[in-house]
C-alpha positions in Angstrom: 0.0 0.3 0.2 1.3 3.4 -1.4 0.8 6.0 1.7 1.8 9.5 2.8 3.9 10.4 6.0 0.7 11.8 7.3 -1.4 8.7 5.9 0.9 6.5 8.1 0.3 8.5 11.1 -3.2 7.9 10.8 -3.1 4.5 10.1 -0.9 3.9 13.3 -3.1 6.1 15.2 -5.9 3.4 14.3 -4.2 0.4 14.4 -3.0 1.2 18.3 -7.1 2.3 18.6 -7.4 -1.2 17.6 -5.1 -2.6 19.7 -5.9 -0.8 22.5 -9.4 -2.3 22.0 -8.9 -5.4 21.8 -6.6 -5.4 25.1 -9.7 -3.9 26.5 -11.8 -6.4 25.3 -9.7 -9.1 27.3 -9.3 -7.8 30.4 -13.2 -7.4 30.2 -13.9 -11.1 29.4 -10.4 -13.0 30.3 -12.1 -13.4 33.7 -15.6 -12.3 35.0 -17.7 -12.5 38.4 -20.7 -14.2 38.9 -22.4 -14.9 42.3 -22.9 -18.1 44.3 -26.4 -18.8 42.5 -26.4 -18.1 39.4 -25.5 -20.0 36.2 -22.1 -19.5 35.4 -22.5 -20.2 32.0 -25.3 -17.6 31.6 -23.0 -15.1 32.8 -19.9 -16.3 31.1 -18.3 -13.2 28.5 -17.6 -15.3 25.0 -13.1 -15.7 24.9 -10.5 -17.3 23.5 -7.5 -17.2 24.8 -5.7 -18.3 21.1 -8.0 -15.9 19.0 -7.3 -13.5 21.3 -3.5 -13.9 21.0 -3.6 -14.4 17.7 -5.9 -11.0 17.0 -3.5 -8.8 19.0 -0.3 -10.4 17.2 -1.4 -9.7 14.4 -1.9 -6.2 15.5 1.4 -5.5 16.8 2.8 -6.9 13.7 1.0 -4.0 10.9 2.5 -1.6 13.8 5.8 -2.9 13.7 5.5 -2.8 9.9 4.4 0.4 10.1 6.8 2.3 12.3 9.2 0.1 10.2 8.1 2.0 7.0 7.9 5.7 8.5 11.4 5.0 10.0 12.8 4.3 6.7 10.9 6.9 5.1 12.3 9.7 7.8 15.7 8.2 7.2 16.4 8.0 3.7 14.1 11.0 2.6 15.9 14.8 2.1 13.7 17.8 2.5 14.3 20.0 -0.2 16.0 23.4 0.6 17.3 22.0 3.8 19.6 18.9 2.6 18.6 17.0 5.6 16.9 13.9 6.0 13.5 14.0 7.9 14.7 12.6 10.7 17.6 14.9 11.3 14.9 17.6 10.7 13.2 16.3 13.8 15.4 16.9 16.1 16.3 20.6 14.0 12.8 22.0 14.6 13.3 21.7 18.4 16.6 23.3 18.5 15.1 26.5 16.6 12.2 26.8 18.9 14.6 26.6 21.5 16.4 29.3 20.3 13.2 31.5 19.7 12.2 31.1 23.1 16.1 32.4 24.1 16.0 35.1 21.6 12.2 36.1 22.4 13.5 36.9 26.1 16.5 38.3 25.1 14.9 40.8 22.4 12.3 41.7 24.9 14.6 42.8 27.5 15.2 46.5 28.7 18.8 47.8 28.5 19.3 48.7 31.9 16.6 47.2 35.0 16.6 48.7 38.6 17.4 45.2 40.7 15.8 45.1 43.6 18.4 44.6 46.5 16.2 41.8 48.9 16.6 43.8 51.8 15.8 47.0 53.1 19.0 48.5 54.6 18.0 51.7 54.0 21.7 52.1 51.8 22.0 54.5 49.0 23.4 51.9 46.5 21.0 51.1 44.0 21.8 48.3 41.6 21.1 48.1 37.6 21.1 45.0 35.2 22.8 45.5 32.0 21.7 43.8 28.5 24.9 43.0 27.8 24.2 42.8 23.8 23.1 44.7 21.3 18.8 44.5 21.5 18.4 45.6 18.2 20.5 42.8 17.0 19.3 39.9 19.1 15.9 40.8 17.7 16.8 40.7 13.8 18.7 37.8 14.7 15.4 36.4 16.0 13.2 37.5 13.0 15.9 35.2 10.4 15.7 32.0 12.7 11.7 32.5 13.5 11.5 32.8 9.7 13.7 29.7 9.2 11.4 27.8 11.5 8.6 28.5 9.6 10.2 27.4 6.6 11.6 24.3 8.4 8.0 23.4 9.2 6.4 24.1 5.8 8.8 22.2 4.5 8.4 19.3 6.3 4.7 19.4 6.4 4.8 19.4 2.4 7.0 16.6 2.6 4.9 14.3 4.6 1.8 15.4 2.7 3.0 14.8 -0.4 5.5 11.9 -1.4 4.2 8.4 -1.0 6.2 4.9 0.2 5.2 1.9 0.5 4.0 -0.2 3.7 3.5 -4.1 2.9 0.9 -4.8 5.5 
């Protein structure tokens, strides 16, 4: 079956839901409670150990195949304009996000801020905290990094929604 990465992710979610449903069904039917005066057979839920194991194993096998296909796709597919694989991009994006967060704080800083001394000693000394960098330069750098982040996210989204690969399930 040919799918995009986005479609494979949806398929993986469906398979995981199917597995959870089977596991819940097993939990609810592999044992049961009956009152002493009840006919045990009349309240026994339908359950077949072998069939349940086989059903779960089949779904787990499909999950492995889908995850493997996604991993191979992520490690071999190059993102245009960035010349890195998807798995590298999945590391690069959080790095860009962290850089944006740091630069945002620096960009929003005041050049000079009065610092509370933490005690009321009545002295005449006032402490200030100074930005030890050019705030405007940081603002320009932030803009560049934010644009790179947006471009990288868009490039990844495009690849994940348009390029197909094979999953044999």
